[in-house]
N, C-alpha and C positions, 0 to 999 in steps of 0.2 A: 578300497583305497585308504591309505592312512592319511592323517591330517597332522597339522602342527600340534605339538604338545602345549596347550594353552596355559599350563602351569609354569611354563618357562618365562622368565623375565626377559625383556628386550636385550639386556646385556649378555644373557646366556645364549640367546639366538644368534647374536652378533658373533660371539666367540665360536660357536659351532659352525657358522657359515664361513668364518675366516679359516678354521681348520679344514673345512670341506674343500676350499679352494687350494690350500697347500697340499692336501691329500690327493685331490683329483687332478692337480696341474699336470703331472707327467703323463697320466693316462689320456687326458683330453688333448694335450699338446701332440703326443705321438699320433693320435688319431687324426689330428689336423694335418700333420705331415703326410700321413697316408692318403688322405682325401685330396691333397694338393698334388700328389704324384701323377704325372701326366700319362703314364701307361698302366695297364692292368696288372693284376697279381701274376707272379711267376714269369715276368718279362723283365729283361735287363734294360736299363735306361743309361745311356752315356751322359754324364754330368758335364755342364759347361765349366770353363776354367774357374769362374767365380760361382761356385755352387751354393753360396749362402742364400741366394734368392729362392732356391728350391727348398732348403731346410736349414735351420740353425745348426752351426757346428761343422759345416762342410767347406768353410773357407780354408784354403791351403796356400801358403805363400811360396811354396817350392814350384818354380815354373816347369820342372820336369814331371810333376805328379799328374797322373790322369786317374779319373775316378768313375765308377759306375754305381748304380743304385738299383735295388729291386725290392719289392714287397712280396714276401713269400706267404702263401695261404696254405696252412697245414690242416684246415678243417676237414678236408676229404682224405687225409692220409699224409704220410711222410713224403718229402721231396728229396731228390738227389741233386747235389750241386757239383758241377765239374768245371775244370778249367785246365788247359794244357800247360806243360812246363813253361815258365816265364824266362828261361835262359839267363839266369843270374840276376835279373832285376829284383828289386825289393818289393814284396807283395804283402799286403795286410788285408785281412778279412774281418769286418766288424759286424756282429749280429746283435740286434737290439729288439727286445720283446715289446709287447704293447704297453707295459708299465715303465718303459724307458730303462729297463735293467739289461745289462749285457749278458748274452749267452756265451759262456766260455768256449772259445774255439782254439783248436791246435794251431801252433805256429806253422805258416805255410812254408813248404820246402820249394825253393825256386827250381830245383831240378825235377821235382815230381808234379808241380802244379797243385791243383785242388781236386779232391775227390772225397766227398763225405755225404752222409745222410742226415737230414734235419727232420726231427720228429716233434710233434706237439705233445702236450701233457698226457694225452690218452693213447697215443699211437705207437706202433712198432714195439711189441714186447719180445719178439724173437727175430733179431736182425740176422741177415745173411753173414756167413763167416768172412772175415777179412775187411769188413766195412767199418769206417769210423763213423760212429753215431753220436750226434749231439741232440740233446732234448731241451726244447724251449718250454717255458712256463705258460705260454699262450699260443693260440693258433695263428696269430699274426706276428711275423718277424720281419724287421727291416734289415736288409743286407747292404752294406757299403763296402765296395772293393776298391782298394787304392794300390796303384802300381807306379813305381818310380822308374821312369825311362832312364837310360844310360846318359842321355844328353837331350838337348832340345831337338836335335835332328832325329832322335830315336822315338819321339812322341807318337808319331803315326803308327810305328810298329807296335808300340805298347798299347795303343788304342785297338789295334787289330787283335791283340791277345785278349783284351777285355771283351771284345766282341765275340770271342770263342767260348765265353761262359755259357753254360747250359743249366737250366733248372727244369727237371722233369719229375713226374710222379714215380715213386719208389717201385711200383708194380709194373711200370711201363718198360718193355725190354729194350727199346731203342733210345740211345742218348740224343739222337737228333730229331726225335719226333716232335711235331708241333703240339702246342698246348693252347687250346682256345681261351682267349682272355675273357674274364667276366665283364659285366657292364660296370663302367666306372661311376662312382658317385660324383656329384658336382664338386669341382675343385674349390678349395678355400683360398683366400689371399695368403700372403706371407704368414706362416703359422705362428711365429713368436709374436707378431704384431696382432694377429687376429684374436688370439686367446684373451688378451686384455680388453678387447672391445666386445666380447660376447655379452649379450644381455643376461641378467641373472637367470631367467627362465631357461634360456638356451644352454647355458653352461651346466646347470643342475640337471636338465633333461638329458644332455649328452652324457653326463657322468653316470646317471642311472642306467642308460642304455649300455654303456661300456662296462659297467660293473657286472652286468649279466653276461655280456659277451666274453669278458676276460676275467673270470673269477680268480681270486688270489687267496691263498691259504692263511695269510697273515693279517687280514683286515677285519676280523670279526668285531673287534672293539670299535673300529671306525664306522662300521655299518650300523651298529647300535646307535651311535651318536647321530649319524646321518638320518636315521629313521625319525628322530625327534623333529626334524625340519622337513619331513615328507619326501625324503630322497631314499628310494629303495631299488635294488637291482631289478631291472626289467619293468618297472612300474612307471607310467607317465608321471612326470612331475607336475603337480598342481600348485601353483603359487598362491599365497594368501592374497586377499584384496589389496590392490595397490595403495589404497589410502589407510591401510592398517599399520599398526606399530610393528607387527611381525614382518611385513614386507620391507619396511624401512630398515629394520634391524638386519635383515638378510642382505640388502644392498650394501649397507655399511660394512658388514662382515666380509663379504666377498671382496670389497675394495681393500679392506685391511689385509686380506690374504694376498 
């Protein structure tokens, strides 16, 4: 296990810890959203009218809008996402990877509905002909589907269309086959609120775990800096003694971030 670089001055540790929070914020926040999601992976959840309690950014002031959410797990292979034609209603599909980055998705055609394959960074090198394939940078992807009803009275029909969404394994022949949900991790409280209240050890430990789970090609320099304060992908974070100047500098740096 690595240890703090004791040649670092406290102000240097504080700066690195502040950068670590800014760098790790989207990764840890998206994971908190995933952990708070009340259904398992590859299952569609209908969101309440005020979905901001489920995750930040889901508040919508349009009373005609209905929304659904799903966490898609690509670690075992690509998944097929389907939805029937929405009969002229406005449909948007947002896909967000574990780093909080948007996966570019084609504009949905109301007359055709949705039919696409979502693959992770290592999956699906030879797709079947005629399929639209999207490739995510991570094996975890958050999908938010928004459908604008024609009127308030049309909301229930719009919800029924959202209920017809299907997420199935790419190799599974039947669109309607059941997919057994995995065991859920304990849910967190409101994600945007929870991340600011994480103790330093928990934040840096979760960051180390997630860096191993969701590697990113563009973070080599950040990983070198994190190693100086004992944060490395997949390694348990061991904080310095709580009465040490290194620990105090770490706490102040995370607060700065």
